[in-house]
Structure formats: structure tokens, C-alpha cells
C-alpha positions, -999 to +999 in steps of 0.1 A: +490-147-076+457-138-060+435-109-071+411-094-046+395-071-072+390-042-048+377-014-071+383+023-066+407+019-037+424+051-027+453+055-002+467+086+014+495+079+039+480+053+062+444+060+053+426+038+028+392+046+013+368+036-015+332+037-026+304+012-029+269+011-042+243+013-016+231-022-005+263-039-017+273-053+016+289-085+029+290-101+064+324-098+081+326-125+108+354-109+128+334-078+136+301-098+135+284-072+112+278-064+076+302-040+058+304-025+023+318-053+001+349-033-009+357-027+028+351-064+035+376-074+008+403-050+021+400-062+057+400-098+045+432-091+026+448-075+057+438-105+077+456-128+052+487-105+053+487-103+091+481-065+091+464-054+124+434-031+123+408-018+148+370-019+144+365+017+155+386+029+126+366+010+100+338+034+091+313+038+063+286+063+056+269+084+028+290+113+041+325+105+054+354+125+068+386+116+049+419+132+060+398+160+075+377+167+044+340+159+041+334+137+011+299+132-003+300+106-032+263+112-040+265+149-043+301+146-058+315+172-035+345+177-013+339+202+015+364+220+037+348+222+071+341+258+081+359+256+114+391+243+097+389+269+069+386+297+094+415+283+114+437+283+083+427+319+075+436+329+111+469+312+107+476+330+074+467+363+090+494+357+116+520+352+089+508+382+069+507+406+100+532+433+105+549+446+136+549+483+129+568+488+096+584+453+098+569+419+090+568+393+117+597+368+115+592+331+119+616+301+121+621+277+092+602+249+109+572+272+114+571+280+077+574+243+069+544+235+091+524+262+074+533+248+040+521+214+050+488+229+063+483+247+029+492+216+009+463+198+026+438+225+013+448+217-023+426+185-021+396+209-022+412+239-040+438+226-064+439+259-083+454+276-053+487+257-057+506+288-070+506+301-034+533+275-025+557+285-054+572+311-031+556+308+003+579+335+019+564+361-004+535+377+017+516+386-015+511+349-022+498+343+013+474+373+008+463+359-025+456+325-009+438+340+021+415+362-001+404+332-021+397+311+010+377+340+025+356+343-006+353+305-013+322+285-003+345+256+009+327+232-014+345+217-044+324+199-071+342+167-082+346+166-120+368+149-145+401+167-152+413+143-179+384+148-203+388+139-239+398+165-264+368+159-286+345+173-258+364+206-257+342+237-263+372+258-276+405+247-291+432+273-294+468+272-309+494+296-295+529+307-304+553+335-295+587+348-306+607+379-302+586+396-328+551+390-315+525+367-300+495+351-316+467+326-310+439+314-332+408+293-330+408+268-359+371+260-354+362+296-360+390+308-383+397+337-360+432+348-351+447+375-328+481+391-329+501+414-305+536+428-311+564+423-286+587+453-277+616+454-302+643+455-275+631+423-257+660+402-245+661+366-259+660+351-225+624+364-220+609+343-247+595+319-222+576+348-205+560+358-238+551+321-246+533+319-213+518+354-216+504+344-250+487+314-236+472+334-207+460+360-232+442+333-251+425+319-220+417+355-209+401+362-243+380+330-242+369+338-206+361+374-213+337+365-241+319+336-224+305+338-189+293+302-186+316+272-178+335+258-208+362+233-215+392+250-231+421+232-248+453+252-257+481+238-278+516+253-277+550+241-289+568+253-258+574+225-233+582+248-204+548+265-208+530+232-208+548+221-177+540+251-155+503+252-165+498+214-160+516+213-127+509+249-115+545+250-104+571+275-116+599+298-106+588+326-083+593+353-110+567+336-132+542+330-104+520+360-111+512+344-145+499+313-128+480+332-102+463+353-129+451+323-150+440+305-118+420+336-109+402+333-142+395+296-138+382+300-103+360+330-112+345+315-144+346+277-135+362+271-170+383+240-173+417+242-190+440+216-205+473+225-221+490+201-247+521+201-268+520+205-306+552+200-327+565+232-342+560+219-377+523+213-370+519+248-355+526+267-387+496+291-386+503+304-351+540+306-360+534+327-390+510+350-371+535+355-343+561+366-368+536+390-384+537+370-416+500+374-422+501+366-459+517+332-450+490+326-425+463+335-450+478+311-476+474+283-450+439+294-439+424+316-468+393+328-449+412+335-416+402+367-398+431+384-381+426+409-353+448+427-328+448+419-291+463+435-260+478+413-232+463+418-197+478+450-185+484+438-150+509+412-162+532+436-179+549+452-150+556+451-112+529+452-086+525+485-068+524+466-034+556+456-017+571+454+018+598+479+026+617+455+048+613+423+029+626+436-004+597+417-021+582+426-054+555+405-069+565+410-105+570+391-138+601+407-152+629+409-126+641+445-120+675+458-108+679+464-070+658+491-055+673+526-055+679+545-022+655+571-007+624+551-017+630+555-054+617+526-075+642+507-097+645+522-131+666+511-161+683+537-183+671+539-219+692+543-250+690+577-267+674+559-297+646+546-274+641+580-258+636+596-293+613+568-304+591+569-272+589+607-274+578+605-310+551+580-300+539+604-272+538+634-295+519+614-320+492+607-294+490+642-281+457+646-300+433+620-313+439+604-346+407+618-361+419+653-351+453+646-366+437+638-399+416+670-399+447+691-390+466+675-418+439+687-442+441+722-428+479+723-432+475+712-468+451+742-473+476+766-459+505+752-479+484+755-511+475+791-502+511+802-498+522+784-529+496+800-552+501+834-537+539+831-537+542+837-499+569+821-478+559+790-458+570+806-425+539+820-409+536+857-399+507+877-387+504+892-421+504+858-439+479+843-414+455+873-417+456+870-456+450+832-452+420+839-429+402+864-452+409+841-482+395+810-465+365+828-452+354+833-488+360+796-496+344+779-467+320+787-438+338+814-418+332+797-384+353+767-397+383+789-402+390+789-365+395+752-366+418+756-396+440+781-377+442+757-348+453+729-371+480+750-387+494+759-353+494+723-342+512+711-373+537+740-377+547+747-341+576+722-340+591+741-370+580+777-363+576+781-324+560+816-327+531+804-348+506+805-319+518+840-309+511+851-345+477+833-345+466+853-314+478+886-328+454+915-330+456+916-368+446+879-373+419+881-346+402+912-361+405+899-396+387+867-385+360+886-365+353+910-394+351+882-420+327+863-399+304+894-396+306+900-434+303+865-447+284+846-420+255+824-432+224+814-413+227+782-393+210+753-410+201+723-389+186+690-396+154+680-379+159+663-345+153+626-344+121+618-325+104+587-311+079+588-339+109+585-363+121+555-344+087+538-346+086+545-384+120+528-387+108+498-367+077+495-388+098+494-420+118+464-407+111+432-428+092+404-411+123+382-412+151+407-406+186+399-414+215+402-390+224+436-405+187+448-401+189+438-364+222+456-361+209+488-377+177+491-356+195+482-324+223+508-330+197+534-339+177+528-307+208+525-285+222+558-299+189+576-293+182+564-257+219+563-248+224+599-259+253+587-282+269+603-311+264+574-335+300+577-345+309+563-311+292+531-320+308+527-354+342+517-368+353+544-393+357+535-429+391+552-427+415+525-413+438+553-400+410+565-377+402+532-361+412+527-325+406+494-307+408+512-274+375+530-282+356+499-293+326+488-271+332+452-261+305+425-260+319+412-227+309+445-210+272+440-218+249+434-188+212+427-195+184+428-169+147+429-168+148+467-167+172+473-196+208+468-206+241+485-203+276+484-218+309+501-212+320+529-236+358+528-233+367+563-244+367+590-269+390+617-282+383+640-252+388+612-227+426+610-229+430+586-199+404+562-213+385+561-181+353+554-201+316+555-191+289+529-184+260+536-207+227+524-192+196+521-214+163+513-197+133+498-213+101+518-217+065+514-226+068+533-259+065+513-292+102+521-297+113+502-265+150+494-273+153+463-251+137+436-273+155+449-304+189+448-286+182+413-273+174+401-308+206+416-322+228+404-293+215+369-298+223+370-335+257+385-328+266+358-303+254+331-327+275+344-357+305+357-339+309+340-304+347+347-303+348+383-315+353+410-288+334+438-305+298+444-296+286+459-329+294+437-359+279+434-394+272+401-411+307+401-425+323+404-391+334+440-397 
């Protein structure tokens, strides 16, 4: 046996290529010139084996075209030439185009040629592989084209089989028919989300994959710079689709979503198998057995999470003639007359969903206040021996009685709460509330018993300066939090309650929480996204922009100090405002 010791030799079809250090050359007599030593060894081997070769095809340079791709070993880049990228985009547009209301049809061999063309691009853009999982679906071609249009055409060569000990984040995932969960063992932080109670058992693979994607999405949303992420799961099918980027068409939106994240953030992801018996914490969390999880990790912090909304239903874009829906969960055939496919619900589910909708008709904080007003009314009718059923007479008596107990202007809110709470049982309660007797009783009581308005002094910039001067020379995290919230509330025109989590757990709503990932800092100030409040029922939210100023109470440096402390102590928490305990 003879060993030629040709290092780093690569072969693609009938093309061979390698790398050499500059200056490492050897004279090749047959061509009467010096060649890189690796190339010399390969040609010498071919001579021994009787393999023919031509001098014009034996090339070497610091920048070389290999199978149509520019390779620069010194810059460690693969570049898709602009002309070829634009040619492929033009070809994709031909397949995406429509002839009136119908898509253009192509023969099978034309589709196969396009698939081969796309496959060549994966040498530069491997994360675009999901586009070939169902090439006939135009949405996949659109997804591929849009990435090629926005791409620079340059791919930085980096190691993909890096060691686990260099990972920046390690996450363990698990899902079952009760819920999904993932946790960071290095930070003792866990996240849980429930699964719909009527989920069919054959969809467990979808939720296993969705859980993993939610974990990657969480890590990416909280960190903008490039990181190495390792995810462990005990589901082998999930591991296979994320390591190969190949799956059945119905699961392809999951792969495209995670590839979008990796392309946009430059994060690197590796997915590994963990035996079920070694994944006990994630398993307990997914089954909502939080006490079991805490027994395994006593200082574990458990928080809720919401999966990315765009993965929980069908896309709104589809072709009328192709019968194509880019969706995760397969739906029944489309209904006639343009109606979307809809599955009938059981009566039990209709009742449950209606109850949930009624429960969200007003904000939780308003519900709690209304519950207090109802208790006041029930106590009134009990001590005065009136029937519970409201009448104009009863409501007018309640009005004059309460105006003597509390501020008269607050009685209007009490009456609104009573109507909200009693209307399902006594439909005419609003009619009685608006009766002339109740209205005049309220108006007269307010005239008789009104008290002067007493207001606190408005917060001024001088007050802010005083608070800043009272700060210790070495402020704690909570000190930084307090002064930053005070300044942000003042200059952002906030009600401070919008920045806080209520002490009452029933009033907490994660949908209203300001997220750290929404923060944008510039030289001129900072901004963040206020998701919603009780008057914003669609949770459209607002961007709050706070600019720096020349006043001693300039909020920017104080916010930067707090934000730096927050990211140091709680890098994986989603909330912007956190105390030193993580609450």
C-alpha cells in the first residue's frame, strides 16, 4: 500500500480541489512548472494510475472558482457571483409568475432542472434547504427568492461541528399532550406553555418541534449578537429534521421559521438527543408538574411563554388554482364559494370558548374592581332586607346610601360594575340603572355631598434631580431600577403602573409586559415597545421614545446603567423591568 498523504482533498463529481500554504510548491516536470505541493501529489498519483488530465484544467490561485462558486481561503468566504445569483432569481420569478388567475405550468423535467439549480446554491446558503422540501409549492420558491434578493452572496466559512463546551447557551426541551417546556440549566430558568386540551395524539411531533423552535426563538429574541446554541430533546424525529433541514411538506413552515431566525441573527444551532430518563426536568415541566421540577432544581425560576403566533395556523396566502396552503396543521378540503375550511366544534368547546371570551370582555383589573362593587351591593341588600334582583327603587336607595359612605363621584363606577356583573342574570339591570329615578338620585347626592378635589403636587424636574442626588455612590441594582423607572415614567408620559407588575397575581398579564428585546438605544435616546393596556383591546401597542436632554435629570445615562445591570443579572429573562430577585 502506498500513501500519497494529500491533505484537505475535496472532490465534487469530477472536480478535485484542495488548499496549500503560500510558497509550498514543487516542480512538476510534465508541465515544466512549479505547482502547489498538494496539486503536484495528486497529478503524480493520476500519472501512476494512468488517469489522463489536461494542463489548462489544473489551476491555482488565492481566489479560485470551484463548481461556479468563488472560494477565498484567506478571507474564509464562499461567494455566489452576482450574475449567477441574479440569473437564479430571474428563473425563480418565471416559476412563481401567474398567467391571469392561474399559475404557469411546467413539465416534470423542467422542475427537476430547477431543483438541481437550487441545490447548487446550498453550497453557499445551506440554511435555504427547506425550499426543496416541497418545490412545487410556490410559497417555498417565494421564500427562497426573497432570501436570495436580500442576501449579500457571501458566506463566511465557519465550523459547524463545534464542541459542546463552547456553546453560549444550552437548552433542554420536551413536549407532551399537556404542554411544552424548555429550560436553561446554566441559568436555572424555565418556560412553560400549555397545549390545547383537545390536541390529537398524532400531533405530538408538531409540538415537540414547536417547543424547540420556541426555545431558539426565545434565545434569539433576547440576544442580538451571534451565539452558539445547543438544544437537547428526547424526540429523534425532531433531531433529524433540524439536523438535515429535511421534513414532510406539512412541517416545512417550522424549518423555514427557524432558518429565518438563524439567517437574520447569525446564531449557530446544534440539536442533540438526550435519553428520556436524563431529561426529567423538562419532562416534569411539560406535564405542568412544577413541584417535581422544583424538587430536582430547587432554585428554578418558572415562567410562561407563548409560541410564535405565525406557526399556529395556516398562512393567509394561497393560490386559488393550486390548492396550496402553506400551513403546519393540515386542514380538511377547502369549502366551495371561496369559504375557508372550518372544522365543527363540540358543544362543550363552544361553551368553553364563549366563557373565555366573556371573561376577557373587560380587563382583569376592571373585573377585580367590579367584583368589589358587586360585593358592596350584595351587602347593602342583605343588611336592608331587599331582594337581590335590582329595580330602579333598589338602585336609587343603594346610590344614596353609598354616596354617604364613599366619594359620590365613585358611585358611578360602582353602578357600572353592578350592571356588568348582574346583567347575565338580570337583563334589565342597565335599563334600571339609566332610569330617571336613579339618575336624579345620583345627581342630587353629588350636589349635596360633593367634597373639594384634592390633588397631589405634580412631579417636576427638580424633584427628579433631588431623587438622583439621593442615590448612593455605589447604587444597587434596585437603586438603578428605581431611578430609571422614575425618569422613564416622567419623560415617557407613563402611568407608572404600566411599568410595573402588580402585587396581585390575578392582575398580572404577560401580554402587557414591556420586553427587553424591544429596547433600541441610540446616541439621541432610547425607545421600547409598550405592548398594550386595558383600553387597547387588540394589543396593538405603542413605541415609547425617550430622548436625552441637557437637564441634570437626563434619563439616558441612568437607563443605560440599569439596562447593563439587568442584562448582566438576567440575560435570559424577557421582561425589561426586573428587581434584583428577578421579579
